[in-house]
MMTF fields as JSON, N, C-alpha, C and O atoms, coordinates in Angstrom:
{
  "mmtfVersion": "1.0.0",
  "mmtfProducer": "UNKNOWN",
  "numBonds": 351,
  "numAtoms": 352,
  "numGroups": 88,
  "numChains": 1,
  "numModels": 1,
  "chainsPerModel": [1],
  "groupsPerChain": [88],
  "chainIdList": ["A"],
  "bondAtomList": [4, 2, 8, 6, 12, 10, 16, 14, 20, 18, 24, 22, 28, 26, 32, 30, 36, 34, 40, 38, 44, 42, 48, 46, 52, 50, 56, 54, 60, 58, 64, 62, 68, 66, 72, 70, 76, 74, 80, 78, 84, 82, 88, 86, 92, 90, 96, 94, 100, 98, 104, 102, 108, 106, 112, 110, 116, 114, 120, 118, 124, 122, 128, 126, 132, 130, 136, 134, 140, 138, 144, 142, 148, 146, 152, 150, 156, 154, 160, 158, 164, 162, 168, 166, 172, 170, 176, 174, 180, 178, 184, 182, 188, 186, 192, 190, 196, 194, 200, 198, 204, 202, 208, 206, 212, 210, 216, 214, 220, 218, 224, 222, 228, 226, 232, 230, 236, 234, 240, 238, 244, 242, 248, 246, 252, 250, 256, 254, 260, 258, 264, 262, 268, 266, 272, 270, 276, 274, 280, 278, 284, 282, 288, 286, 292, 290, 296, 294, 300, 298, 304, 302, 308, 306, 312, 310, 316, 314, 320, 318, 324, 322, 328, 326, 332, 330, 336, 334, 340, 338, 344, 342, 348, 346],
  "bondOrderList": [1, 1, 1, 1, 1, 1, 1, 1, 1, 1, 1, 1, 1, 1, 1, 1, 1, 1, 1, 1, 1, 1, 1, 1, 1, 1, 1, 1, 1, 1, 1, 1, 1, 1, 1, 1, 1, 1, 1, 1, 1, 1, 1, 1, 1, 1, 1, 1, 1, 1, 1, 1, 1, 1, 1, 1, 1, 1, 1, 1, 1, 1, 1, 1, 1, 1, 1, 1, 1, 1, 1, 1, 1, 1, 1, 1, 1, 1, 1, 1, 1, 1, 1, 1, 1, 1, 1],
  "groupList": [{"groupName": "MET", "atomNameList": ["N", "CA", "C", "O"], "elementList": ["N", "C", "C", "O"], "formalChargeList": [0, 0, 0, 0], "bondAtomList": [1, 0, 2, 1, 3, 2], "bondOrderList": [1, 1, 2], "singleLetterCode": "M", "chemCompType": "L-PEPTIDE LINKING"}, {"groupName": "LYS", "atomNameList": ["N", "CA", "C", "O"], "elementList": ["N", "C", "C", "O"], "formalChargeList": [0, 0, 0, 0], "bondAtomList": [1, 0, 2, 1, 3, 2], "bondOrderList": [1, 1, 2], "singleLetterCode": "K", "chemCompType": "L-PEPTIDE LINKING"}, {"groupName": "ILE", "atomNameList": ["N", "CA", "C", "O"], "elementList": ["N", "C", "C", "O"], "formalChargeList": [0, 0, 0, 0], "bondAtomList": [1, 0, 2, 1, 3, 2], "bondOrderList": [1, 1, 2], "singleLetterCode": "I", "chemCompType": "L-PEPTIDE LINKING"}, {"groupName": "ASN", "atomNameList": ["N", "CA", "C", "O"], "elementList": ["N", "C", "C", "O"], "formalChargeList": [0, 0, 0, 0], "bondAtomList": [1, 0, 2, 1, 3, 2], "bondOrderList": [1, 1, 2], "singleLetterCode": "N", "chemCompType": "L-PEPTIDE LINKING"}, {"groupName": "TRP", "atomNameList": ["N", "CA", "C", "O"], "elementList": ["N", "C", "C", "O"], "formalChargeList": [0, 0, 0, 0], "bondAtomList": [1, 0, 2, 1, 3, 2], "bondOrderList": [1, 1, 2], "singleLetterCode": "W", "chemCompType": "L-PEPTIDE LINKING"}, {"groupName": "VAL", "atomNameList": ["N", "CA", "C", "O"], "elementList": ["N", "C", "C", "O"], "formalChargeList": [0, 0, 0, 0], "bondAtomList": [1, 0, 2, 1, 3, 2], "bondOrderList": [1, 1, 2], "singleLetterCode": "V", "chemCompType": "L-PEPTIDE LINKING"}, {"groupName": "ARG", "atomNameList": ["N", "CA", "C", "O"], "elementList": ["N", "C", "C", "O"], "formalChargeList": [0, 0, 0, 0], "bondAtomList": [1, 0, 2, 1, 3, 2], "bondOrderList": [1, 1, 2], "singleLetterCode": "R", "chemCompType": "L-PEPTIDE LINKING"}, {"groupName": "PHE", "atomNameList": ["N", "CA", "C", "O"], "elementList": ["N", "C", "C", "O"], "formalChargeList": [0, 0, 0, 0], "bondAtomList": [1, 0, 2, 1, 3, 2], "bondOrderList": [1, 1, 2], "singleLetterCode": "F", "chemCompType": "L-PEPTIDE LINKING"}, {"groupName": "PRO", "atomNameList": ["N", "CA", "C", "O"], "elementList": ["N", "C", "C", "O"], "formalChargeList": [0, 0, 0, 0], "bondAtomList": [1, 0, 2, 1, 3, 2], "bondOrderList": [1, 1, 2], "singleLetterCode": "P", "chemCompType": "L-PEPTIDE LINKING"}, {"groupName": "LEU", "atomNameList": ["N", "CA", "C", "O"], "elementList": ["N", "C", "C", "O"], "formalChargeList": [0, 0, 0, 0], "bondAtomList": [1, 0, 2, 1, 3, 2], "bondOrderList": [1, 1, 2], "singleLetterCode": "L", "chemCompType": "L-PEPTIDE LINKING"}, {"groupName": "ALA", "atomNameList": ["N", "CA", "C", "O"], "elementList": ["N", "C", "C", "O"], "formalChargeList": [0, 0, 0, 0], "bondAtomList": [1, 0, 2, 1, 3, 2], "bondOrderList": [1, 1, 2], "singleLetterCode": "A", "chemCompType": "L-PEPTIDE LINKING"}, {"groupName": "GLN", "atomNameList": ["N", "CA", "C", "O"], "elementList": ["N", "C", "C", "O"], "formalChargeList": [0, 0, 0, 0], "bondAtomList": [1, 0, 2, 1, 3, 2], "bondOrderList": [1, 1, 2], "singleLetterCode": "Q", "chemCompType": "L-PEPTIDE LINKING"}, {"groupName": "GLY", "atomNameList": ["N", "CA", "C", "O"], "elementList": ["N", "C", "C", "O"], "formalChargeList": [0, 0, 0, 0], "bondAtomList": [1, 0, 2, 1, 3, 2], "bondOrderList": [1, 1, 2], "singleLetterCode": "G", "chemCompType": "PEPTIDE LINKING"}, {"groupName": "SER", "atomNameList": ["N", "CA", "C", "O"], "elementList": ["N", "C", "C", "O"], "formalChargeList": [0, 0, 0, 0], "bondAtomList": [1, 0, 2, 1, 3, 2], "bondOrderList": [1, 1, 2], "singleLetterCode": "S", "chemCompType": "L-PEPTIDE LINKING"}, {"groupName": "TYR", "atomNameList": ["N", "CA", "C", "O"], "elementList": ["N", "C", "C", "O"], "formalChargeList": [0, 0, 0, 0], "bondAtomList": [1, 0, 2, 1, 3, 2], "bondOrderList": [1, 1, 2], "singleLetterCode": "Y", "chemCompType": "L-PEPTIDE LINKING"}, {"groupName": "THR", "atomNameList": ["N", "CA", "C", "O"], "elementList": ["N", "C", "C", "O"], "formalChargeList": [0, 0, 0, 0], "bondAtomList": [1, 0, 2, 1, 3, 2], "bondOrderList": [1, 1, 2], "singleLetterCode": "T", "chemCompType": "L-PEPTIDE LINKING"}, {"groupName": "ASP", "atomNameList": ["N", "CA", "C", "O"], "elementList": ["N", "C", "C", "O"], "formalChargeList": [0, 0, 0, 0], "bondAtomList": [1, 0, 2, 1, 3, 2], "bondOrderList": [1, 1, 2], "singleLetterCode": "D", "chemCompType": "L-PEPTIDE LINKING"}, {"groupName": "CYS", "atomNameList": ["N", "CA", "C", "O"], "elementList": ["N", "C", "C", "O"], "formalChargeList": [0, 0, 0, 0], "bondAtomList": [1, 0, 2, 1, 3, 2], "bondOrderList": [1, 1, 2], "singleLetterCode": "C", "chemCompType": "L-PEPTIDE LINKING"}, {"groupName": "GLU", "atomNameList": ["N", "CA", "C", "O"], "elementList": ["N", "C", "C", "O"], "formalChargeList": [0, 0, 0, 0], "bondAtomList": [1, 0, 2, 1, 3, 2], "bondOrderList": [1, 1, 2], "singleLetterCode": "E", "chemCompType": "L-PEPTIDE LINKING"}],
  "groupTypeList": [0, 1, 2, 3, 4, 1, 5, 6, 7, 1, 3, 8, 9, 7, 5, 10, 11, 9, 12, 0, 13, 2, 9, 5, 8, 2, 9, 10, 14, 10, 12, 9, 15, 5, 11, 16, 9, 15, 15, 4, 1, 10, 9, 13, 16, 9, 9, 9, 12, 10, 7, 13, 3, 8, 14, 5, 17, 12, 0, 5, 2, 5, 13, 5, 14, 3, 10, 2, 9, 16, 8, 15, 15, 6, 12, 9, 3, 16, 13, 9, 3, 5, 9, 3, 6, 18, 5, 1],
  "groupIdList": [1, 2, 3, 4, 5, 6, 7, 8, 9, 10, 11, 12, 13, 14, 15, 16, 17, 18, 19, 20, 21, 22, 23, 24, 25, 26, 27, 28, 29, 30, 31, 32, 33, 34, 35, 36, 37, 38, 39, 40, 41, 42, 43, 44, 45, 46, 47, 48, 49, 50, 51, 52, 53, 54, 55, 56, 57, 58, 59, 60, 61, 62, 63, 64, 65, 66, 67, 68, 69, 70, 71, 72, 73, 74, 75, 76, 77, 78, 79, 80, 81, 82, 83, 84, 85, 86, 87, 88],
  "secStructList": [7, 7, 7, 7, 2, 2, 2, 2, 2, 2, 7, 2, 2, 2, 2, 2, 2, 2, 2, 2, 2, 2, 2, 2, 2, 2, 2, 2, 2, 2, 6, 7, 7, 4, 4, 4, 7, 7, 1, 2, 2, 2, 2, 2, 2, 2, 2, 2, 2, 2, 2, 6, 7, 2, 2, 2, 2, 2, 2, 2, 2, 2, 2, 2, 2, 2, 2, 2, 7, 7, 6, 6, 1, 1, 6, 6, 7, 7, 7, 2, 2, 2, 2, 6, 7, 7, 7, 7],
  "xCoordList": [-44.611, -44.11, -42.692, -42.451, -41.734, -40.312, -39.788, -39.562, -39.594, -39.1, -37.933, -38.019, -36.866, -35.713, -35.965, -35.558, -36.633, -37.021, -35.82, -35.86, -34.764, -33.548, -32.967, -32.583, -32.899, -32.365, -33.312, -32.868, -34.594, -35.564, -35.536, -35.524, -35.527, -35.56, -34.224, -34.165, -33.184, -31.897, -31.918, -31.117, -32.852, -32.981, -33.879, -35.075, -33.326, -34.159, -35.298, -36.316, -35.153, -36.213, -37.413, -38.557, -37.161, -38.264, -38.959, -40.185, -38.218, -38.812, -39.694, -40.796, -39.187, -39.979, -41.235, -42.317, -41.078, -42.215, -43.262, -44.458, -42.823, -43.757, -44.473, -45.686, -43.733, -44.372, -45.372, -46.467, -45.004, -45.924, -47.117, -48.19, -46.953, -48.071, -49.088, -50.236, -48.684, -49.634, -50.221, -51.429, -49.41, -49.862, -50.691, -51.696, -50.321, -50.948, -52.412, -53.23, -52.824, -54.258, -55.079, -56.232, -54.486, -55.205, -55.379, -56.467, -54.31, -54.425, -55.399, -56.16, -55.365, -56.265, -57.728, -58.574, -58.036, -59.383, -59.851, -60.998, -58.974, -59.332, -59.315, -59.776, -58.8, -58.721, -57.667, -57.819, -56.581, -55.541, -54.235, -54.113, -53.285, -51.93, -51.009, -51.439, -49.751, -48.78, -48.62, -48.359, -48.771, -48.622, -49.713, -49.539, -50.851, -51.927, -51.63, -52.28, -50.651, -50.312, -49.216, -48.024, -49.641, -48.688, -48.397, -47.482, -49.175, -48.924, -48.989, -49.558, -48.4, -48.43, -49.861, -50.268, -50.629, -51.997, -52.837, -53.67, -52.629, -53.346, -53.02, -53.908, -51.752, -51.345, -51.975, -52.49, -51.932, -52.49, -54.009, -54.569, -54.684, -56.14, -56.494, -57.469, -55.673, -55.886, -55.7, -56.522, -54.624, -54.355, -55.418, -55.867, -55.813, -56.868, -58.193, -58.89, -58.537, -59.78, -59.705, -60.695, -58.541, -58.366, -58.485, -59.147, -57.856, -57.847, -59.146, -59.31, -60.06, -61.408, -62.384, -63.56, -61.875, -62.667, -62.288, -61.153, -63.187, -62.829, -62.388, -61.493, -62.977, -62.636, -61.165, -60.396, -60.803, -59.441, -58.447, -57.357, -58.812, -57.934, -57.701, -56.595, -58.749, -58.648, -57.727, -56.929, -57.844, -56.991, -55.526, -54.628, -55.278, -53.922, -53.358, -52.215, -54.166, -53.684, -53.315, -52.276, -54.139, -53.827, -52.541, -51.705, -52.39, -51.205, -49.938, -48.91, -50.013, -48.844, -48.502, -47.326, -49.527, -49.309, -48.545, -47.588, -48.935, -48.225, -46.803, -45.924, -46.545, -45.19, -44.327, -43.13, -44.88, -44.106, -43.884, -42.862, -44.823, -44.779, -43.532, -43.216, -42.841, -41.7, -42.138, -42.375, -42.257, -42.788, -41.92, -42.357, -40.684, -39.782, -39.87, -39.213, -40.699, -40.829, -42.319, -43.194, -42.562, -43.928, -44.43, -43.727, -45.628, -46.182, -45.49, -44.992, -45.456, -44.881, -43.414, -42.787, -42.89, -41.524, -40.484, -40.692, -39.355, -38.202, -37.441, -37.626, -36.599, -35.792, -34.767, -34.505, -34.212, -33.205, -31.983, -31.351, -31.655, -30.531, -30.733, -29.818, -31.924, -32.244, -32.339, -31.868, -32.942, -33.102, -31.76, -31.619, -30.748, -29.422, -28.5, -27.383, -28.951, -28.156, -28.092, -29.078, -26.945, -26.726, -26.774, -26.408, -27.212, -27.248, -25.824, -25.183, -25.341, -23.952, -23.992, -22.946],
  "yCoordList": [44.516, 43.504, 43.866, 44.792, 43.124, 43.38, 42.261, 41.145, 42.576, 41.599, 42.229, 43.372, 41.486, 41.943, 41.601, 40.543, 42.501, 42.293, 42.152, 41.39, 42.889, 42.824, 41.435, 40.927, 40.813, 39.439, 38.455, 37.561, 38.613, 37.694, 37.768, 36.731, 38.989, 39.101, 38.724, 38.528, 38.622, 38.162, 36.65, 36.102, 35.975, 34.527, 34.124, 34.413, 33.468, 33.124, 32.165, 32.172, 31.34, 30.426, 31.219, 30.873, 32.271, 33.074, 33.802, 33.911, 34.301, 35.037, 34.073, 34.432, 32.841, 31.849, 31.444, 31.297, 31.27, 30.908, 32.005, 31.723, 33.254, 34.35, 34.443, 34.651, 34.292, 34.298, 33.198, 33.416, 32.029, 30.878, 31.001, 30.476, 31.681, 31.843, 32.819, 32.839, 33.631, 34.52, 33.786, 33.849, 33.115, 32.53, 31.259, 31.096, 30.369, 29.057, 29.171, 28.481, 30.001, 30.093, 30.654, 30.272, 31.532, 32.112, 31.035, 30.876, 30.293, 29.216, 28.109, 27.575, 27.776, 26.745, 27.179, 26.377, 28.413, 28.923, 28.908, 28.566, 29.274, 29.328, 27.922, 27.754, 26.949, 25.587, 25.475, 24.704, 26.262, 26.256, 25.708, 25.553, 25.428, 25.109, 26.142, 26.973, 26.111, 27.071, 26.881, 27.849, 25.656, 25.397, 26.092, 26.305, 26.45, 27.138, 28.599, 29.231, 29.141, 30.556, 30.688, 30.713, 30.77, 30.785, 32.154, 32.309, 33.199, 34.556, 35.499, 35.181, 36.665, 37.685, 38.206, 38.554, 38.259, 38.7, 37.734, 38.168, 36.431, 35.451, 35.619, 35.534, 35.858, 36.049, 37.336, 37.332, 38.438, 39.694, 39.595, 40.126, 38.923, 38.732, 37.877, 38.136, 36.875, 36.025, 36.849, 36.771, 37.634, 38.409, 39.5, 39.713, 40.171, 41.216, 40.608, 41.174, 39.481, 38.786, 38.31, 38.375, 37.828, 37.311, 38.446, 38.288, 39.554, 40.623, 41.408, 42.304, 41.082, 41.678, 40.756, 41.078, 39.603, 38.614, 38.587, 38.232, 38.946, 39.02, 37.661, 37.613, 36.6, 35.263, 34.931, 34.46, 35.182, 34.881, 35.811, 35.378, 37.058, 37.974, 37.486, 37.579, 36.976, 36.437, 35.217, 35.067, 34.362, 33.175, 33.554, 32.921, 34.543, 35.035, 35.611, 35.33, 36.424, 37.036, 35.953, 36.061, 34.927, 33.841, 33.12, 32.784, 32.889, 32.201, 33.035, 32.503, 34.324, 35.21, 35.277, 35.258, 35.356, 35.322, 34.093, 34.174, 32.95, 31.693, 31.697, 31.091, 32.354, 32.412, 33.341, 33.089, 34.39, 35.351, 34.854, 35.157, 34.118, 33.649, 32.809, 31.884, 33.13, 32.341, 31.449, 31.958, 30.154, 29.267, 29.131, 28.576, 29.628, 29.47, 30.645, 30.641, 31.655, 32.788, 33.014, 32.419, 33.884, 34.185, 35.376, 36.374, 35.255, 36.327, 36.407, 35.401, 37.6, 37.802, 38.275, 38.487, 38.433, 38.943, 37.925, 36.723, 38.399, 37.562, 37.421, 38.224, 36.41, 36.242, 37.38, 38.065, 37.569, 38.619, 38.356, 39.283, 37.072, 36.701, 37.214, 37.777, 37.017, 37.475, 38.984, 39.597, 39.592, 41.054, 41.747, 42.812, 41.145, 41.771, 41.41, 41.92, 40.541, 40.09, 41.182, 41.881, 41.328, 42.32, 41.605, 40.434, 42.288, 41.775, 41.879, 42.924, 40.8, 40.81, 41.027, 41.066],
  "zCoordList": [155.755, 154.852, 154.498, 153.723, 155.077, 154.814, 153.946, 154.413, 152.66, 151.702, 150.937, 150.487, 150.799, 150.05, 148.572, 148.092, 147.873, 146.489, 145.553, 144.587, 145.849, 144.997, 144.983, 143.93, 146.146, 146.231, 145.555, 144.835, 145.777, 145.173, 143.653, 142.989, 143.082, 141.632, 140.984, 139.77, 141.755, 141.25, 141.051, 140.294, 141.747, 141.664, 140.491, 140.508, 139.486, 138.304, 138.631, 137.94, 139.665, 140.05, 140.578, 140.286, 141.348, 141.875, 140.752, 140.759, 139.792, 138.674, 137.848, 137.433, 137.617, 136.874, 137.673, 137.105, 138.979, 139.83, 139.817, 139.734, 139.899, 139.859, 138.516, 138.464, 137.454, 136.117, 135.937, 135.419, 136.359, 136.246, 137.187, 136.887, 138.312, 139.211, 138.648, 139.092, 137.676, 136.984, 135.766, 135.539, 135.008, 133.741, 133.928, 133.236, 134.818, 134.939, 135.352, 134.744, 136.352, 136.656, 135.469, 135.27, 134.715, 133.557, 132.497, 131.944, 132.211, 131.214, 131.671, 130.864, 132.957, 133.446, 133.33, 132.934, 133.662, 133.56, 132.088, 131.799, 131.195, 129.767, 129.122, 127.993, 129.819, 129.277, 128.185, 127.237, 128.329, 127.293, 127.912, 129.127, 127.035, 127.434, 126.848, 126.048, 127.229, 126.727, 125.225, 124.511, 124.731, 123.29, 122.465, 121.265, 123.113, 122.401, 122.145, 121.313, 122.856, 122.683, 121.599, 121.906, 120.36, 119.267, 118.724, 117.915, 119.155, 118.7, 119.87, 120.914, 119.687, 120.773, 120.946, 122.054, 119.831, 119.933, 120.761, 121.557, 120.584, 121.404, 122.866, 123.713, 123.179, 124.571, 125.141, 126.259, 124.363, 124.887, 125.029, 125.988, 124.091, 124.242, 125.489, 126.193, 125.714, 126.906, 128.188, 129.101, 128.253, 129.476, 129.681, 130.808, 128.64, 128.76, 129.198, 130.041, 128.64, 129.053, 130.475, 131.204, 130.888, 132.251, 133.288, 134.314, 133.015, 133.999, 134.033, 134.861, 133.148, 133.222, 133.93, 134.096, 134.344, 135.062, 136.536, 136.853, 137.454, 138.883, 139.447, 140.291, 139.014, 139.538, 139.164, 140.002, 137.909, 137.494, 138.212, 138.585, 138.401, 139.153, 140.59, 141.121, 141.191, 142.537, 142.581, 143.506, 141.591, 141.537, 141.283, 141.839, 140.479, 140.228, 141.521, 141.883, 142.224, 143.455, 144.486, 145.136, 144.642, 145.572, 145.14, 145.979, 143.848, 143.332, 143.559, 143.978, 143.286, 143.501, 145.011, 145.376, 145.881, 147.321, 147.697, 148.468, 147.176, 147.512, 146.974, 147.588, 145.856, 145.334, 146.169, 146.313, 146.716, 147.497, 148.95, 149.565, 149.461, 150.826, 151.11, 150.361, 152.175, 152.619, 153.761, 154.856, 153.567, 154.598, 155.815, 156.823, 155.751, 156.887, 157.878, 158.919, 157.534, 158.423, 158.7, 158.071, 159.652, 160.039, 159.184, 159.029, 158.648, 157.849, 156.495, 155.991, 155.903, 154.595, 154.659, 153.621, 155.835, 155.975, 155.593, 155.759, 155.077, 154.872, 156.2, 157.115, 156.293, 157.524, 157.615, 156.626, 158.767, 158.959, 158.102, 157.596, 157.942, 157.074, 155.643, 155.043, 155.115, 153.732, 153.67, 152.712, 154.678, 154.694, 154.676, 154.075, 155.339, 155.406, 154.255, 154.174, 153.369, 152.258, 151.193, 150.959, 150.555, 149.497, 148.163, 148.07, 147.15, 145.807, 145.244, 145.354, 144.648, 144.076, 142.592, 141.945]
}
């Protein structure tokens, strides 16, 4: 798996997509919306409960895989153009 993580994490859209790919399946399973998370304790309780549930963990893994996957290349690798790109 050859991925240029520095370039990806420099992109705010990728960071948002990755964050949402973790949070949205957890919220959907719990039947909540983002507006329901009004305290840090509520968020931490939700995350702890989710990661103790194998089904939710599986859904998060699939969602993160889809966020990382580059549909323009084969497998999980980045293109040569992206691999050779430097972070500015």
